[in-house]
C-alpha positions as CSV (number, residue, x, y, z in Angstrom):
1,M,-10.9,28.0,-3.1
2,L,-8.7,25.9,-0.8
3,E,-6.3,26.4,2.1
4,Y,-4.3,24.4,3.9
5,L,-0.5,24.3,4.3
6,F,-0.5,25.3,0.9
7,D,-0.8,28.8,-1.1
8,S,-4.8,29.7,-1.7
9,G,-5.9,29.1,-5.3
10,D,-8.8,27.7,-7.4
11,V,-8.3,24.2,-7.5
12,G,-11.0,23.4,-9.8
13,A,-14.4,21.7,-9.6
14,E,-13.2,18.3,-10.0
15,V,-10.8,18.5,-6.5
16,A,-14.1,20.3,-4.8
17,Q,-15.5,17.1,-6.0
18,V,-13.2,15.1,-4.3
19,I,-12.6,16.7,-1.1
20,G,-16.6,16.6,-0.7
21,L,-16.7,12.9,-0.9
22,A,-14.2,12.4,2.4
23,P,-15.8,11.0,5.4
24,M,-14.4,14.1,7.5
25,R,-13.9,12.5,10.8
26,H,-14.3,14.7,13.8
27,R,-11.2,16.1,15.3
28,D,-11.9,14.9,18.9
29,D,-12.5,11.4,17.5
30,V,-9.0,11.5,16.2
31,L,-7.4,12.9,19.1
32,A,-9.3,10.5,21.5
33,G,-8.8,7.7,19.1
34,E,-5.6,5.0,19.4
35,G,-2.0,6.4,18.2
36,M,-1.8,3.0,16.2
37,L,-3.4,1.7,13.3
38,P,-3.8,-2.1,12.9
39,V,-2.1,-4.1,10.3
40,L,-2.7,-7.6,9.0
41,P,-0.9,-10.0,11.6
42,A,1.6,-11.0,8.9
43,L,3.1,-7.5,8.5
44,R,3.2,-6.7,12.2
45,E,6.6,-8.0,12.5
46,L,7.7,-5.4,10.1
47,L,6.7,-2.2,11.7
48,P,7.5,-0.4,14.8
49,G,5.0,-1.1,17.4
50,G,3.2,-3.9,15.2
51,G,0.9,-1.2,13.5
52,L,0.8,2.1,11.2
53,Q,1.5,5.2,13.4
54,R,-0.6,7.8,13.3
55,G,1.0,10.9,11.9
56,S,3.6,8.8,9.9
57,V,5.0,8.1,6.3
58,V,5.3,4.6,5.3
59,T,6.6,3.4,1.9
60,S,6.2,0.2,0.3
61,G,8.2,0.2,-2.9
62,D,6.4,-0.1,-6.3
63,F,2.5,-0.2,-6.3
64,G,1.5,-3.6,-5.9
65,L,-0.4,-6.2,-3.6
66,L,1.9,-5.2,-0.4
67,S,0.8,-1.5,-1.0
68,L,-2.8,-2.8,-0.4
69,A,-2.0,-5.5,2.2
70,M,-0.4,-2.5,4.0
71,V,-3.8,-0.6,4.5
72,A,-6.0,-3.9,4.7
73,G,-5.7,-4.1,8.4
74,A,-6.8,-1.0,9.4
75,M,-9.9,-1.0,6.7
76,A,-11.0,-4.4,8.2
77,D,-10.9,-2.1,11.9
78,G,-13.2,0.2,10.7
79,A,-10.6,3.1,9.0
80,W,-11.2,4.9,5.9
81,C,-8.8,4.8,3.0
82,A,-8.1,6.8,-0.2
83,V,-6.1,5.6,-3.1
84,V,-4.6,8.5,-5.3
85,G,-2.6,8.2,-8.2
86,V,-3.4,4.5,-9.3
87,P,-5.5,4.7,-12.6
88,A,-6.4,0.9,-12.1
89,V,-6.7,-1.1,-8.7
90,G,-7.5,-4.8,-9.2
91,M,-10.7,-4.7,-6.9
92,R,-10.9,-8.5,-6.5
93,A,-7.2,-8.9,-5.2
94,A,-7.7,-6.1,-2.8
95,A,-10.8,-7.4,-1.5
96,E,-9.4,-11.2,-1.0
97,A,-6.4,-9.1,0.6
98,G,-8.7,-7.8,3.3
99,V,-9.3,-4.6,1.7
100,D,-12.9,-3.4,2.3
101,P,-13.9,-1.5,-0.9
102,D,-16.8,0.1,0.9
103,R,-14.3,2.0,2.9
104,M,-12.3,3.3,-0.1
105,L,-12.1,6.1,-2.3
106,L,-10.0,5.8,-5.8
107,V,-8.8,9.1,-6.8
108,A,-7.3,7.9,-10.2
109,D,-5.5,11.1,-11.3
110,P,-5.4,14.0,-8.8
111,G,-4.1,16.3,-11.4
112,S,-1.2,18.8,-11.3
113,R,-2.4,19.9,-8.0
114,W,-2.0,16.8,-6.5
115,P,-0.2,17.8,-3.0
116,Q,-3.3,19.8,-2.5
117,V,-5.5,17.0,-3.1
118,V,-3.4,14.9,-0.9
119,A,-3.5,17.3,2.2
120,S,-7.4,17.7,2.0
121,L,-7.7,13.6,2.2
122,L,-5.2,13.3,4.8
123,D,-7.8,15.4,7.0
124,G,-10.8,13.5,6.1
125,F,-9.2,9.8,5.9
126,D,-7.5,7.6,8.4
127,V,-5.4,6.4,5.7
128,V,-4.1,8.0,2.1
129,L,-2.3,5.4,-0.1
130,L,-0.2,8.0,-2.7
131,R,1.5,7.0,-6.0
132,P,3.1,10.2,-6.5
133,P,3.2,11.2,-10.2
134,D,6.8,12.5,-9.8
135,Q,9.4,12.8,-7.0
136,P,8.2,15.7,-4.7
137,S,10.6,18.2,-3.6
138,A,11.8,18.4,0.0
139,Q,9.5,21.3,0.9
140,L,6.6,19.6,-0.3
141,R,7.5,16.4,1.4
142,R,7.5,18.4,4.5
143,K,4.2,20.2,4.3
144,L,2.6,16.7,3.6
145,E,4.3,15.1,7.0
146,A,3.0,17.9,8.7
147,A,-0.6,17.6,7.4
148,A,-0.3,13.5,8.4
149,R,1.0,14.6,11.9
150,R,-1.6,17.3,12.1
151,Y,-4.9,15.2,11.1
152,G,-3.7,12.1,12.9
153,S,-3.5,10.2,9.3
154,V,-0.9,7.8,7.9
155,L,0.5,8.5,4.5
156,V,1.1,5.2,2.6
157,V,3.7,6.0,-0.1
158,A,4.0,3.7,-3.4
159,G,7.4,5.0,-4.2
160,D,10.4,7.0,-3.0
161,W,10.0,9.0,0.2
162,P,12.9,10.0,1.9
163,G,12.6,10.4,5.6
164,A,9.5,7.7,5.8
165,Q,9.4,6.6,9.4
166,S,9.2,2.8,7.6
167,R,10.1,1.3,4.4
168,L,9.1,-1.9,3.3
169,L,10.3,-3.6,0.1
170,V,9.9,-7.2,-1.8
171,T,13.4,-8.1,-2.3
172,H,12.6,-11.5,-3.7
173,A,9.8,-13.4,-5.3
174,E,8.9,-16.6,-6.3
175,W,5.6,-17.8,-8.2
176,A,4.3,-21.2,-7.3
177,G,2.6,-23.4,-10.0
178,I,4.7,-22.5,-12.9
179,G,6.5,-26.0,-12.9
180,V,8.8,-26.6,-16.0
181,G,8.2,-23.4,-18.2
182,H,4.4,-23.8,-17.9
183,G,1.7,-24.1,-15.6
184,R,-1.3,-22.2,-13.6
185,L,0.2,-20.0,-11.2
186,R,-1.3,-20.4,-7.7
187,A,0.7,-18.4,-5.1
188,R,3.8,-16.1,-4.7
189,R,5.9,-16.4,-1.9
190,A,7.8,-13.0,-1.1
191,K,10.4,-11.9,1.1
192,V,9.6,-8.3,2.5
193,E,12.4,-6.4,4.0
194,A,11.6,-3.2,6.6
195,T,14.1,-0.7,7.4
196,G,13.5,2.9,8.8
197,R,14.2,5.5,11.5
198,G,13.9,5.8,14.7
199,A,12.3,3.1,16.6
200,G,12.2,1.3,12.8
201,E,16.1,1.5,12.3
202,R,16.4,-2.2,13.2
203,P,16.5,-4.2,9.5
204,R,13.6,-7.0,9.7
205,A,12.4,-9.4,7.2
206,V,9.9,-11.9,6.5
207,W,8.5,-14.3,4.3
208,L,4.8,-13.9,3.2
209,W,2.3,-15.3,0.7
210,L,1.5,-12.4,-1.2
211,P,-1.0,-13.7,-2.5
212,G,-1.7,-17.1,-1.3
213,T,-3.9,-19.5,-3.1
214,D,-7.1,-18.0,-1.9
215,G,-5.7,-14.6,-2.5
216,T,-5.1,-13.5,1.3
217,V,-1.5,-12.3,2.7
218,T,0.0,-14.4,5.3
219,A,3.2,-15.7,6.8
220,A,5.1,-18.2,4.6
221,A,7.6,-20.6,5.4
222,R,10.7,-20.7,3.2
223,G,10.8,-23.3,1.1
224,L,7.4,-24.8,1.2
225,A,5.6,-26.0,-1.9
226,V,2.0,-25.2,-2.8
227,G,-0.7,-27.9,-3.2
228,G,2.6,-30.2,-4.1
229,L,3.7,-27.8,-6.8
230,V,7.3,-26.7,-6.6
231,A,8.0,-22.7,-7.0
232,G,8.7,-21.9,-10.4
233,G,11.1,-19.1,-11.9
234,L,12.1,-16.1,-10.1
235,V,10.1,-12.6,-10.5
236,A,11.0,-9.4,-8.8
237,G,10.0,-5.6,-8.7
238,E,7.3,-4.3,-10.1
239,F,6.3,-7.0,-12.7
240,A,5.9,-9.2,-9.7
241,D,3.5,-6.8,-8.3
242,E,1.5,-6.4,-11.4
243,L,1.3,-10.3,-11.7
244,A,0.3,-10.7,-8.3
245,I,-2.8,-8.1,-8.5
246,G,-3.6,-10.1,-12.1
247,V,-3.5,-13.6,-10.7
248,A,-5.4,-12.6,-7.8
249,D,-8.2,-11.4,-10.2
250,G,-8.2,-14.7,-11.9
251,P,-5.7,-17.5,-12.4
252,E,-3.9,-17.1,-15.9
253,L,-2.5,-19.8,-17.6
254,V,1.2,-18.7,-18.2
255,R,4.1,-20.0,-20.5
256,L,7.6,-19.0,-19.9
257,A,10.3,-19.0,-22.6
258,S,13.6,-18.8,-22.0
259,S,16.7,-18.3,-24.4
260,G,20.3,-19.4,-24.5
Protein backbone atom coordinates (compact mmCIF):
# COMPACT_ATOMS: atom_id res chain seq x y z
CA MET A 1 0.00 0.00 0.00
CA LEU A 2 1.21 3.48 -0.83
CA GLU A 3 -0.02 6.86 0.33
CA TYR A 4 1.59 10.11 -0.75
CA LEU A 5 -0.20 13.00 -2.39
CA PHE A 6 -2.34 10.44 -4.20
CA ASP A 7 -5.16 8.17 -3.10
CA SER A 8 -4.16 5.05 -1.22
CA GLY A 9 -4.18 1.87 -3.23
CA ASP A 10 -2.47 -1.43 -3.97
CA VAL A 11 0.32 -0.57 -6.41
CA GLY A 12 1.69 -4.10 -6.76
CA ALA A 13 5.00 -5.81 -6.11
CA GLU A 14 6.78 -4.12 -9.02
CA VAL A 15 6.23 -0.60 -7.68
CA ALA A 16 7.12 -1.63 -4.13
CA GLN A 17 10.36 -3.08 -5.49
CA VAL A 18 11.21 0.19 -7.21
CA ILE A 19 10.49 2.21 -4.08
CA GLY A 20 12.71 -0.10 -2.04
CA LEU A 21 15.67 0.64 -4.34
CA ALA A 22 15.55 4.39 -3.69
CA PRO A 23 18.48 5.73 -1.62
CA MET A 24 15.94 7.66 0.53
CA ARG A 25 17.79 10.81 1.50
CA HIS A 26 17.41 12.05 5.05
CA ARG A 27 15.06 15.04 5.13
CA ASP A 28 17.57 17.06 7.19
CA ASP A 29 20.18 16.52 4.45
CA VAL A 30 17.85 17.97 1.83
CA LEU A 31 16.79 20.93 3.93
CA ALA A 32 20.37 21.71 4.89
CA GLY A 33 21.69 21.21 1.34
CA GLU A 34 22.15 23.71 -1.41
CA GLY A 35 19.05 24.99 -3.17
CA MET A 36 20.70 24.49 -6.56
CA LEU A 37 22.00 21.32 -8.21
CA PRO A 38 24.95 21.90 -10.56
CA VAL A 39 24.80 21.29 -14.31
CA LEU A 40 27.49 20.85 -16.93
CA PRO A 41 29.38 24.12 -17.61
CA ALA A 42 28.00 24.23 -21.17
CA LEU A 43 24.42 24.38 -19.84
CA ARG A 44 24.83 26.98 -17.09
CA GLU A 45 23.97 29.93 -19.30
CA LEU A 46 20.61 28.36 -20.18
CA LEU A 47 19.25 27.99 -16.64
CA PRO A 48 18.34 30.65 -14.06
CA GLY A 49 21.04 30.68 -11.41
CA GLY A 50 23.22 28.45 -13.55
CA GLY A 51 21.80 25.17 -12.25
CA LEU A 52 18.75 23.04 -11.47
CA GLN A 53 16.69 24.68 -8.74
CA ARG A 54 15.52 22.15 -6.14
CA GLY A 55 11.75 21.81 -6.15
CA SER A 56 11.44 22.82 -9.80
CA VAL A 57 10.33 21.23 -13.08
CA VAL A 58 12.52 21.54 -16.18
CA THR A 59 11.78 20.17 -19.67
CA SER A 60 14.18 19.05 -22.39
CA GLY A 61 11.95 18.34 -25.39
CA ASP A 62 11.91 14.76 -26.68
CA PHE A 63 14.16 12.32 -24.85
CA GLY A 64 17.73 12.39 -26.10
CA LEU A 65 21.26 13.36 -25.24
CA LEU A 66 20.15 16.80 -24.02
CA SER A 67 17.95 15.12 -21.38
CA LEU A 68 20.90 13.08 -20.11
CA ALA A 69 23.24 16.07 -20.23
CA MET A 70 20.85 18.03 -18.00
CA VAL A 71 21.26 15.54 -15.15
CA ALA A 72 24.95 14.73 -15.68
CA GLY A 73 26.35 17.68 -13.73
CA ALA A 74 24.27 16.93 -10.64
CA MET A 75 25.28 13.25 -10.71
CA ALA A 76 28.96 14.16 -11.03
CA ASP A 77 28.46 16.18 -7.84
CA GLY A 78 27.05 13.15 -6.01
CA ALA A 79 23.33 13.39 -6.75
CA TRP A 80 21.16 10.32 -7.42
CA CYS A 81 18.97 10.17 -10.51
CA ALA A 82 16.03 7.96 -11.50
CA VAL A 83 15.10 7.63 -15.19
CA VAL A 84 11.45 6.69 -15.66
CA GLY A 85 9.57 5.67 -18.80
CA VAL A 86 12.57 5.20 -21.10
CA PRO A 87 12.73 1.59 -22.38
CA ALA A 88 16.31 1.86 -23.65
CA VAL A 89 19.08 4.26 -22.66
CA GLY A 90 22.40 4.38 -24.51
CA MET A 91 24.53 3.96 -21.41
CA ARG A 92 27.84 4.46 -23.18
CA ALA A 93 26.57 7.74 -24.61
CA ALA A 94 25.25 8.71 -21.18
CA ALA A 95 28.57 7.92 -19.51
CA GLU A 96 30.54 9.90 -22.11
CA ALA A 97 28.21 12.85 -21.51
CA GLY A 98 29.09 12.74 -17.81
CA VAL A 99 26.32 10.54 -16.35
CA ASP A 100 27.43 8.22 -13.54
CA PRO A 101 25.71 4.83 -14.15
CA ASP A 102 26.37 3.84 -10.52
CA ARG A 103 24.11 6.67 -9.33
CA MET A 104 21.25 5.97 -11.72
CA LEU A 105 18.11 3.85 -11.36
CA LEU A 106 16.29 2.87 -14.57
CA VAL A 107 12.55 2.24 -14.45
CA ALA A 108 11.82 1.31 -18.06
CA ASP A 109 8.07 0.73 -17.64
CA PRO A 110 6.48 2.17 -14.49
CA GLY A 111 3.04 0.84 -15.52
CA SER A 112 -0.33 2.49 -15.32
CA ARG A 113 0.39 3.88 -11.84
CA TRP A 114 3.42 5.81 -13.02
CA PRO A 115 2.45 9.01 -11.14
CA GLN A 116 2.71 7.16 -7.81
CA VAL A 117 6.08 5.73 -8.84
CA VAL A 118 7.38 9.18 -9.79
CA ALA A 119 6.13 10.72 -6.52
CA SER A 120 7.93 8.01 -4.55
CA LEU A 121 11.15 8.49 -6.50
CA LEU A 122 11.02 12.26 -5.95
CA ASP A 123 11.22 11.46 -2.24
CA GLY A 124 14.28 9.23 -2.60
CA PHE A 125 16.24 10.78 -5.46
CA ASP A 126 17.69 14.22 -6.10
CA VAL A 127 16.65 14.19 -9.76
CA VAL A 128 13.94 12.26 -11.60
CA LEU A 129 14.14 12.21 -15.39
CA LEU A 130 10.66 11.33 -16.67
CA ARG A 131 9.26 10.58 -20.11
CA PRO A 132 5.50 10.52 -19.41
CA PRO A 133 3.57 7.77 -21.22
CA ASP A 134 0.84 10.30 -21.99
CA GLN A 135 0.02 13.96 -21.42
CA PRO A 136 -0.77 14.32 -17.71
CA SER A 137 -3.75 16.35 -16.58
CA ALA A 138 -3.33 19.72 -14.90
CA GLN A 139 -4.32 18.19 -11.55
CA LEU A 140 -1.73 15.44 -11.88
CA ARG A 141 0.97 17.91 -12.86
CA ARG A 142 0.20 20.02 -9.78
CA LYS A 143 0.51 16.97 -7.53
CA LEU A 144 3.90 16.00 -8.92
CA GLU A 145 5.10 19.61 -8.81
CA ALA A 146 4.05 19.72 -5.14
CA ALA A 147 5.97 16.49 -4.50
CA ALA A 148 9.11 17.95 -6.06
CA ARG A 149 8.83 21.07 -3.87
CA ARG A 150 8.10 19.06 -0.75
CA TYR A 151 11.09 16.74 -1.15
CA GLY A 152 13.51 19.27 -2.63
CA SER A 153 13.99 17.25 -5.80
CA VAL A 154 14.15 18.25 -9.46
CA LEU A 155 11.76 16.79 -12.04
CA VAL A 156 13.28 16.81 -15.54
CA VAL A 157 10.60 16.01 -18.12
CA ALA A 158 11.39 14.70 -21.59
CA GLY A 159 8.29 16.10 -23.22
CA ASP A 160 5.80 18.91 -22.73
CA TRP A 161 4.96 20.15 -19.24
CA PRO A 162 2.95 23.39 -19.06
CA GLY A 163 4.10 25.49 -16.14
CA ALA A 164 7.70 24.24 -16.12
CA GLN A 165 10.15 26.76 -14.68
CA SER A 166 12.58 26.23 -17.58
CA ARG A 167 12.24 24.69 -21.04
CA LEU A 168 15.27 23.65 -23.07
CA LEU A 169 14.88 22.57 -26.68
CA VAL A 170 17.18 21.66 -29.57
CA THR A 171 16.02 23.93 -32.40
CA HIS A 172 18.75 23.33 -34.98
CA ALA A 173 21.33 20.55 -35.40
CA GLU A 174 24.11 19.71 -37.83
CA TRP A 175 26.20 16.56 -38.07
CA ALA A 176 29.90 16.84 -38.80
CA GLY A 177 31.54 14.18 -40.92
CA ILE A 178 28.76 13.34 -43.37
CA GLY A 179 30.55 15.18 -46.17
CA VAL A 180 29.03 15.00 -49.68
CA GLY A 181 26.46 12.29 -49.07
CA HIS A 182 28.53 9.74 -47.20
CA GLY A 183 31.07 9.51 -44.40
CA ARG A 184 31.48 8.74 -40.72
CA LEU A 185 29.55 10.84 -38.22
CA ARG A 186 31.98 12.57 -35.87
CA ALA A 187 29.98 15.05 -33.80
CA ARG A 188 26.79 17.05 -33.69
CA ARG A 189 26.60 20.79 -33.23
CA ALA A 190 23.22 21.89 -31.87
CA LYS A 191 21.53 25.14 -31.03
CA VAL A 192 19.71 24.85 -27.70
CA GLU A 193 17.17 27.52 -26.80
CA ALA A 194 15.78 28.09 -23.31
CA THR A 195 12.59 29.78 -22.18
CA GLY A 196 10.63 29.65 -18.95
CA ARG A 197 8.84 31.71 -16.39
CA GLY A 198 9.89 33.87 -13.49
CA ALA A 199 13.67 34.19 -13.46
CA GLY A 200 13.86 32.05 -16.59
CA GLU A 201 11.48 34.14 -18.68
CA ARG A 202 14.23 35.81 -20.71
CA PRO A 203 14.93 33.67 -23.84
CA ARG A 204 18.49 32.39 -24.12
CA ALA A 205 20.33 30.30 -26.71
CA VAL A 206 23.73 28.59 -26.94
CA TRP A 207 25.50 26.34 -29.44
CA LEU A 208 26.70 23.02 -28.03
CA TRP A 209 28.61 19.98 -29.17
CA LEU A 210 25.87 17.41 -28.46
CA PRO A 211 27.94 15.23 -28.57
CA GLY A 212 31.49 16.26 -29.47
CA THR A 213 34.00 13.92 -31.09
CA ASP A 214 34.76 12.35 -27.69
CA GLY A 215 31.10 12.06 -26.66
CA THR A 216 31.18 14.97 -24.22
CA VAL A 217 28.81 17.95 -24.16
CA THR A 218 30.65 21.26 -24.43
CA ALA A 219 30.16 24.76 -25.80
CA ALA A 220 30.52 25.10 -29.58
CA ALA A 221 31.34 28.06 -31.79
CA ARG A 222 29.00 28.41 -34.75
CA GLY A 223 30.51 27.48 -38.11
CA LEU A 224 33.55 25.45 -37.01
CA ALA A 225 34.58 22.24 -38.72
CA VAL A 226 35.50 19.03 -36.90
CA GLY A 227 38.92 17.65 -37.73
CA GLY A 228 38.78 19.30 -41.14
CA LEU A 229 35.38 17.77 -41.94
CA VAL A 230 32.66 20.19 -42.91
CA ALA A 231 29.28 19.72 -41.24
CA GLY A 232 26.84 17.91 -43.50
CA GLY A 233 23.06 17.87 -43.82
CA LEU A 234 20.60 19.25 -41.32
CA VAL A 235 18.99 16.90 -38.80
CA ALA A 236 16.48 18.14 -36.25
CA GLY A 237 14.08 16.97 -33.56
CA GLU A 238 13.69 13.47 -32.16
CA PHE A 239 15.61 11.79 -35.01
CA ALA A 240 18.65 13.91 -34.25
CA ASP A 241 18.60 12.96 -30.57
CA GLU A 242 18.30 9.26 -31.41
CA LEU A 243 21.30 9.55 -33.70
CA ALA A 244 23.26 11.37 -31.00
CA ILE A 245 22.81 8.46 -28.61
CA GLY A 246 23.57 5.84 -31.25
CA VAL A 247 26.68 7.55 -32.53
CA ALA A 248 28.11 7.95 -29.06
CA ASP A 249 27.71 4.18 -28.62
CA GLY A 250 29.96 3.72 -31.66
CA PRO A 251 30.35 5.82 -34.84
CA GLU A 252 28.39 4.43 -37.75
CA LEU A 253 28.99 4.80 -41.46
CA VAL A 254 25.98 6.72 -42.74
CA ARG A 255 25.03 7.19 -46.38
CA LEU A 256 22.43 9.84 -47.15
CA ALA A 257 20.24 9.50 -50.21
CA SER A 258 18.36 12.43 -51.63
CA SER A 259 15.60 12.55 -54.19
CA GLY A 260 14.53 15.33 -56.56
